[in-house]
MARBA-432453 format. One line per field, with one value per residue: residue number from 1; residue in one letter; z, y negated, x negated of N, C-alpha, C in turn. Coordinates in steps of 0.1 Angstrom, whole numbers, plus 5000, padded with zeros to 4 digits. Layout:
BEGIN
nr	NUM  ...
rest	a  ...
nz	Z  ...
ny	Y  ...
nx	X  ...
caz	Z  ...
cay	Y  ...
cax	X  ...
cz	Z  ...
cy	Y  ...
cx	X  ...
***
This chain:
BEGIN
nr	1  2  3  4  5  6  7  8  9  10  11  12  13  14  15  16  17  18  19  20  21  22  23  24  25  26  27  28  29  30  31  32  33  34  35  36  37  38  39  40  41  42  43  44  45  46  47  48  49  50  51  52  53  54  55  56  57  58  59  60  61  62  63  64  65  66  67  68  69  70  71  72  73  74  75  76  77  78  79  80  81  82  83  84  85  86  87  88  89  90  91  92  93  94  95  96  97  98  99  100  101  102  103  104  105  106  107  108  109  110  111  112  113  114  115  116  117  118  119  120  121  122  123  124  125  126  127  128  129  130  131  132  133  134  135  136  137  138  139  140  141  142  143  144  145  146  147  148  149  150  151  152  153  154  155  156  157  158  159  160  161  162  163  164  165  166  167  168  169  170  171  172  173  174  175  176  177  178  179  180  181  182  183  184  185  186  187  188  189  190  191  192  193  194  195  196  197  198  199  200  201  202  203  204  205  206  207  208  209  210  211  212  213  214  215  216  217  218  219  220  221  222  223  224  225  226  227  228  229  230  231  232  233  234  235  236  237  238  239  240  241  242  243  244  245  246  247  248  249  250  251  252
rest	m  s  g  h  s  k  w  k  t  i  q  h  k  k  n  a  m  d  a  k  r  g  k  i  f  s  k  l  s  k  e  l  s  v  v  a  k  k  g  g  s  n  p  d  t  n  p  a  l  r  t  v  i  q  k  a  k  s  v  n  m  p  a  e  n  i  e  r  a  i  k  k  g  a  g  e  l  g  g  v  v  y  e  e  v  s  y  e  a  y  g  a  g  g  v  g  i  v  v  n  a  l  t  d  n  k  n  r  t  a  a  e  v  r  h  i  f  t  r  h  g  r  d  f  a  s  v  g  s  v  m  r  g  f  q  r  k  g  q  i  i  l  d  a  k  g  l  n  e  d  k  i  m  e  l  v  l  e  a  g  a  e  d  m  t  k  d  e  d  r  i  e  i  i  t  d  p  t  a  f  p  a  v  c  e  a  l  e  k  a  g  i  k  p  i  s  a  e  i  s  l  l  p  i  t  t  v  p  v  t  d  k  k  t  a  e  e  i  l  r  l  v  n  d  l  e  d  n  d  d  v  q  n  v  f  t  n  m  e  m  s  d  e  l  m  t  e  m  a  k  e  s
nz	7136  7137  7131  7152  7169  7189  7203  7207  7207  7225  7248  7256  7279  7298  7299  7309  7335  7346  7353  7375  7401  7428  7431  7424  7442  7459  7442  7434  7459  7463  7442  7448  7472  7463  7445  7462  7479  7462  7453  7474  7497  7491  7469  7455  7449  7437  7409  7397  7418  7421  7398  7401  7424  7412  7395  7413  7426  7405  7403  7425  7450  7485  7504  7527  7524  7503  7515  7536  7521  7509  7531  7541  7521  7522  7545  7569  7582  7594  7574  7545  7522  7488  7457  7423  7396  7365  7338  7309  7279  7252  7235  7220  7184  7183  7197  7217  7252  7282  7316  7343  7378  7413  7443  7475  7477  7457  7448  7452  7436  7410  7407  7407  7385  7365  7367  7357  7330  7323  7325  7303  7283  7279  7285  7303  7284  7273  7291  7282  7255  7247  7257  7243  7221  7229  7240  7266  7275  7283  7285  7278  7280  7267  7270  7241  7237  7235  7235  7220  7194  7181  7199  7221  7211  7206  7232  7245  7230  7235  7261  7259  7248  7226  7206  7193  7188  7174  7179  7171  7197  7215  7226  7223  7239  7236  7254  7262  7290  7308  7302  7308  7335  7332  7310  7320  7341  7326  7314  7336  7347  7327  7332  7323  7327  7325  7312  7316  7328  7325  7329  7304  7286  7253  7222  7198  7172  7160  7163  7140  7145  7133  7135  7153  7173  7182  7192  7213  7229  7237  7251  7272  7286  7293  7310  7330  7341  7350  7370  7391  7423  7426  7401  7382  7357  7323  7293  7257  7223  7205  7177  7169  7142  7131  7124  7137  7164  7166  7162  7184  7205  7202  7211  7237
ny	0142  0161  0196  0218  0239  0266  0285  0314  0325  0309  0310  0337  0346  0340  0360  0381  0371  0371  0397  0401  0395  0397  0382  0357  0339  0332  0320  0298  0285  0275  0257  0239  0229  0216  0197  0182  0172  0155  0136  0131  0141  0136  0144  0126  0104  0116  0129  0151  0169  0174  0187  0211  0222  0227  0247  0266  0271  0282  0308  0318  0313  0312  0285  0277  0286  0269  0244  0247  0250  0225  0208  0217  0209  0181  0176  0178  0202  0225  0242  0259  0243  0237  0239  0228  0247  0256  0279  0291  0311  0333  0356  0388  0387  0361  0345  0317  0312  0298  0295  0286  0279  0279  0275  0284  0290  0286  0300  0327  0330  0324  0345  0367  0362  0362  0389  0402  0394  0406  0433  0436  0433  0407  0372  0342  0312  0283  0253  0233  0241  0257  0244  0220  0226  0225  0205  0185  0185  0176  0201  0211  0234  0242  0259  0264  0269  0257  0230  0198  0193  0169  0149  0155  0151  0123  0115  0124  0111  0084  0084  0088  0110  0129  0148  0172  0204  0231  0265  0293  0302  0284  0252  0231  0206  0182  0161  0133  0136  0114  0105  0126  0128  0109  0119  0144  0134  0120  0142  0155  0136  0137  0161  0184  0214  0225  0255  0259  0236  0219  0206  0214  0233  0230  0245  0228  0238  0270  0305  0329  0361  0392  0418  0446  0460  0441  0421  0435  0439  0413  0406  0424  0415  0389  0396  0410  0389  0372  0387  0382  0367  0340  0328  0306  0299  0311  0302  0306  0304  0320  0331  0351  0370  0370  0395  0412  0405  0413  0441  0448  0441  0459  0482  0477
nx	2293  2263  2261  2246  2249  2238  2252  2257  2231  2214  2229  2228  2218  2237  2256  2241  2235  2260  2264  2248  2257  2250  2227  2233  2245  2224  2206  2221  2224  2198  2196  2217  2206  2182  2193  2209  2189  2176  2195  2213  2239  2266  2290  2306  2290  2269  2266  2252  2251  2278  2284  2269  2282  2307  2299  2292  2317  2330  2321  2331  2318  2315  2330  2318  2291  2283  2285  2266  2242  2240  2237  2213  2196  2199  2187  2201  2203  2179  2155  2142  2120  2123  2104  2102  2091  2076  2070  2053  2054  2047  2068  2077  2075  2067  2084  2093  2092  2104  2102  2121  2118  2126  2110  2095  2070  2045  2023  2030  2052  2042  2024  2042  2058  2039  2031  2054  2054  2030  2036  2052  2034  2025  2014  2008  2012  1993  1997  2024  2023  2044  2066  2068  2083  2108  2137  2149  2182  2216  2240  2272  2297  2328  2360  2377  2403  2436  2428  2425  2405  2397  2404  2389  2364  2364  2367  2343  2323  2328  2320  2293  2281  2259  2264  2287  2300  2319  2322  2337  2356  2346  2335  2308  2290  2266  2243  2223  2201  2205  2230  2246  2260  2280  2295  2304  2320  2340  2352  2362  2380  2399  2410  2397  2381  2348  2333  2307  2282  2253  2219  2198  2172  2168  2161  2140  2134  2143  2134  2139  2152  2155  2150  2160  2145  2127  2144  2156  2134  2127  2150  2150  2127  2136  2157  2144  2128  2149  2158  2141  2140  2132  2135  2153  2163  2159  2147  2148  2137  2148  2167  2192  2206  2240  2249  2231  2236  2263  2260  2244  2261  2281  2269  2263
caz	7143  7130  7138  7155  7181  7189  7215  7209  7210  7236  7260  7258  7293  7307  7301  7318  7348  7352  7358  7386  7411  7441  7432  7419  7453  7464  7432  7435  7471  7461  7433  7456  7481  7455  7439  7474  7484  7452  7451  7485  7499  7487  7455  7448  7444  7432  7398  7395  7429  7418  7387  7407  7432  7403  7390  7425  7428  7393  7406  7438  7461  7496  7506  7538  7518  7495  7525  7543  7512  7507  7543  7542  7511  7526  7558  7580  7588  7592  7563  7536  7512  7475  7447  7410  7388  7351  7332  7295  7273  7239  7235  7207  7173  7185  7204  7228  7265  7293  7328  7354  7391  7425  7452  7487  7477  7442  7444  7451  7424  7398  7406  7404  7371  7356  7367  7348  7317  7320  7323  7289  7274  7276  7295  7302  7274  7278  7296  7271  7241  7244  7261  7233  7211  7235  7245  7278  7272  7290  7277  7284  7272  7270  7263  7231  7237  7240  7234  7207  7191  7178  7211  7229  7204  7209  7247  7249  7223  7242  7274  7257  7242  7214  7196  7197  7178  7178  7175  7174  7208  7224  7222  7229  7239  7239  7258  7268  7304  7315  7299  7313  7345  7327  7302  7329  7348  7317  7312  7349  7348  7317  7337  7316  7335  7317  7315  7322  7325  7332  7322  7299  7276  7240  7212  7186  7161  7165  7157  7136  7149  7126  7139  7166  7183  7187  7200  7225  7237  7242  7261  7284  7293  7299  7321  7341  7346  7357  7382  7402  7431  7424  7387  7381  7343  7313  7280  7246  7210  7196  7170  7163  7131  7135  7122  7148  7176  7165  7163  7198  7213  7201  7218  7251
cay	0146  0172  0209  0226  0248  0280  0291  0328  0328  0302  0314  0351  0348  0338  0373  0389  0366  0375  0411  0401  0386  0397  0372  0344  0329  0328  0310  0286  0278  0268  0246  0230  0222  0207  0186  0174  0165  0144  0126  0129  0152  0132  0147  0114  0095  0125  0137  0164  0178  0177  0198  0224  0226  0232  0260  0276  0275  0291  0322  0322  0312  0307  0271  0275  0287  0257  0233  0249  0247  0211  0202  0220  0200  0168  0175  0179  0214  0230  0252  0260  0233  0244  0231  0232  0250  0261  0288  0292  0322  0338  0370  0395  0380  0347  0337  0309  0314  0289  0300  0276  0285  0271  0284  0279  0295  0286  0310  0339  0330  0325  0359  0376  0360  0367  0404  0406  0392  0416  0446  0435  0430  0392  0364  0328  0303  0271  0244  0224  0247  0262  0234  0210  0230  0223  0192  0185  0179  0180  0210  0214  0244  0243  0269  0256  0272  0247  0217  0191  0190  0155  0141  0158  0144  0109  0113  0125  0101  0072  0086  0088  0123  0128  0158  0182  0214  0242  0278  0303  0298  0275  0238  0228  0192  0179  0148  0129  0138  0102  0103  0138  0126  0102  0128  0153  0126  0118  0154  0157  0127  0142  0174  0195  0221  0233  0269  0256  0222  0219  0201  0226  0231  0234  0245  0219  0247  0284  0316  0339  0375  0401  0432  0451  0463  0428  0415  0443  0436  0399  0406  0432  0406  0379  0402  0412  0376  0367  0395  0376  0358  0326  0323  0300  0299  0315  0296  0310  0298  0331  0330  0364  0369  0374  0409  0419  0402  0422  0455  0450  0439  0472  0492  0473
cax	2281  2257  2263  2234  2251  2233  2258  2255  2217  2209  2236  2228  2214  2248  2262  2232  2236  2273  2263  2239  2263  2243  2216  2238  2247  2211  2200  2229  2221  2186  2199  2224  2197  2173  2200  2213  2177  2172  2206  2222  2249  2279  2293  2312  2279  2258  2272  2245  2256  2292  2283  2265  2294  2317  2294  2293  2331  2335  2317  2337  2308  2323  2328  2308  2278  2281  2283  2253  2231  2239  2232  2199  2189  2200  2179  2210  2200  2165  2155  2130  2119  2120  2098  2105  2080  2079  2060  2055  2048  2053  2073  2077  2079  2064  2095  2089  2099  2102  2108  2122  2120  2127  2103  2089  2056  2042  2013  2037  2061  2033  2019  2053  2062  2028  2032  2065  2049  2020  2043  2057  2023  2024  2007  2011  2006  1987  2007  2029  2023  2058  2076  2069  2093  2122  2140  2158  2195  2228  2247  2285  2305  2343  2369  2384  2418  2445  2422  2425  2391  2394  2406  2377  2352  2366  2365  2329  2315  2329  2313  2279  2276  2252  2268  2297  2302  2328  2318  2347  2364  2338  2331  2295  2287  2252  2241  2210  2202  2210  2244  2253  2269  2292  2303  2310  2330  2350  2360  2368  2391  2408  2415  2391  2371  2339  2328  2293  2277  2240  2208  2192  2162  2173  2150  2141  2136  2145  2126  2149  2149  2165  2147  2166  2135  2121  2154  2157  2122  2129  2161  2145  2118  2144  2165  2134  2125  2160  2160  2133  2148  2129  2137  2167  2167  2150  2151  2141  2141  2152  2180  2195  2216  2253  2250  2224  2244  2274  2255  2239  2273  2289  2262  2262
cz	7137  7138  7140  7166  7179  7201  7218  7214  7223  7249  7263  7273  7303  7310  7311  7333  7354  7358  7370  7398  7424  7443  7429  7431  7459  7455  7433  7448  7470  7452  7440  7465  7474  7450  7451  7479  7475  7452  7462  7485  7496  7472  7447  7443  7438  7421  7396  7406  7426  7407  7393  7416  7423  7398  7401  7427  7417  7395  7420  7450  7473  7500  7517  7533  7510  7505  7532  7534  7510  7519  7545  7533  7515  7540  7570  7588  7585  7581  7554  7526  7499  7465  7433  7402  7375  7346  7317  7289  7259  7240  7222  7196  7173  7191  7216  7240  7275  7305  7338  7367  7402  7436  7464  7488  7462  7439  7443  7439  7411  7396  7402  7390  7361  7355  7358  7334  7313  7318  7309  7279  7270  7287  7293  7290  7280  7281  7284  7257  7237  7246  7251  7222  7217  7238  7256  7275  7282  7280  7284  7275  7277  7263  7254  7231  7243  7240  7220  7204  7188  7190  7220  7224  7207  7223  7250  7242  7231  7256  7272  7252  7229  7203  7202  7186  7183  7172  7180  7185  7218  7217  7230  7228  7244  7243  7262  7283  7312  7313  7304  7324  7340  7318  7310  7337  7339  7315  7325  7350  7338  7321  7330  7324  7325  7321  7322  7319  7333  7323  7317  7290  7263  7230  7201  7173  7167  7157  7153  7139  7142  7129  7153  7177  7190  7196  7213  7235  7244  7253  7273  7292  7300  7311  7333  7348  7355  7370  7394  7410  7429  7411  7386  7366  7334  7299  7269  7233  7200  7190  7163  7152  7137  7134  7133  7161  7177  7168  7178  7208  7214  7210  7233  7259
cy	0159  0185  0217  0236  0262  0287  0306  0331  0322  0307  0329  0355  0347  0352  0382  0384  0370  0389  0412  0393  0386  0387  0358  0334  0324  0318  0297  0278  0270  0256  0235  0222  0212  0195  0176  0166  0153  0133  0124  0140  0148  0134  0135  0105  0103  0134  0151  0174  0183  0188  0211  0230  0233  0246  0270  0281  0284  0305  0326  0322  0306  0292  0268  0277  0275  0246  0235  0246  0232  0204  0205  0211  0186  0165  0175  0192  0218  0240  0251  0248  0239  0234  0237  0235  0257  0269  0290  0304  0324  0352  0376  0386  0365  0338  0330  0311  0304  0294  0289  0283  0275  0280  0276  0283  0296  0297  0324  0340  0331  0339  0369  0374  0365  0382  0409  0405  0403  0429  0447  0432  0416  0385  0350  0321  0291  0261  0234  0230  0252  0251  0223  0213  0230  0209  0193  0178  0184  0189  0214  0223  0244  0254  0261  0258  0261  0232  0211  0187  0175  0146  0143  0151  0129  0106  0113  0115  0088  0072  0087  0101  0121  0137  0167  0191  0225  0255  0289  0297  0289  0262  0235  0213  0190  0164  0145  0131  0126  0100  0115  0136  0119  0110  0138  0146  0124  0130  0157  0149  0131  0156  0186  0201  0229  0247  0268  0242  0221  0211  0213  0223  0238  0234  0235  0227  0261  0294  0327  0353  0384  0416  0435  0453  0451  0421  0422  0440  0423  0399  0414  0423  0395  0384  0405  0399  0370  0375  0390  0366  0343  0320  0318  0302  0304  0310  0302  0303  0309  0329  0344  0362  0374  0389  0417  0417  0412  0437  0457  0449  0452  0483  0489  0477
cx	2276  2259  2250  2236  2245  2239  2255  2241  2212  2216  2236  2225  2226  2255  2254  2234  2249  2272  2254  2244  2256  2232  2221  2239  2234  2205  2208  2226  2208  2189  2207  2215  2188  2181  2205  2201  2174  2182  2215  2233  2263  2282  2299  2302  2268  2264  2266  2250  2270  2293  2279  2275  2304  2312  2295  2307  2336  2331  2322  2327  2316  2320  2318  2294  2274  2277  2269  2241  2229  2233  2217  2191  2188  2192  2188  2208  2185  2166  2142  2131  2115  2113  2102  2092  2084  2067  2063  2048  2054  2056  2071  2082  2076  2075  2090  2098  2095  2109  2109  2125  2120  2120  2098  2075  2052  2032  2020  2045  2053  2028  2030  2057  2051  2028  2043  2061  2039  2026  2049  2046  2021  2017  2011  2005  2001  1998  2011  2030  2037  2068  2078  2079  2107  2124  2150  2171  2205  2235  2260  2292  2319  2349  2378  2399  2426  2440  2423  2411  2388  2395  2394  2365  2353  2362  2350  2320  2316  2322  2298  2273  2269  2258  2279  2299  2312  2323  2328  2356  2357  2335  2318  2293  2273  2250  2226  2211  2208  2225  2253  2263  2282  2301  2311  2322  2342  2359  2368  2381  2402  2414  2409  2380  2361  2337  2315  2289  2264  2230  2199  2180  2167  2162  2151  2142  2136  2136  2136  2144  2160  2162  2152  2156  2129  2131  2156  2146  2123  2139  2157  2136  2126  2152  2156  2130  2137  2163  2151  2141  2145  2132  2152  2172  2156  2155  2142  2145  2145  2166  2182  2206  2229  2255  2243  2231  2256  2270  2251  2251  2281  2282  2261  2274
***
């Protein structure tokens, strides 16, 4: 399988999100509700819901919060109905940015997200102009410690995975969205718990960023976007060099 893992670059948002625990439960509640509304409240028959529950448990979200969010989405409790919306823009250095949000008021969210871009001297791009540079894929990240890489590869390939790569202490598995539930289930049956497992937007091609100022500008914009309560995920096609990543990590 070909190696195209961009773990360090694509996943830079994960570290930022870990530092914002106050907002994580709210974002996960929305995601649980939307997934339960689409596929039902039973995780045994709704693999997507099972994945989000696993994500919620990994950040120690209380069980009662998880249950309440699922019941709201399934219509068992009254509550707000959320819609999925996306926004596209170009950041510094021509880096493409896609923002995914869940909202109960699309006009409010659009205005807030536009305001964030404006503060950074940016604006929305035309619909589809950025998105066409990304592809929707299942992305599963494993801690490689103690795992047999060959056995994992055999397991996920049999379950329908497209690609698997190892980067330092991480294993990244890429699937078609339709095969994502089966691969997650195969790992679950093997007793392997992912660090993260989600349907993500992965860049078809990346934009190399070697200038520290440009990288910092992009990361500030991403952080500000993620601070918005309605924003669930921010995807970019930025690829920082290992040297720049190491330099910035030392300063953080």
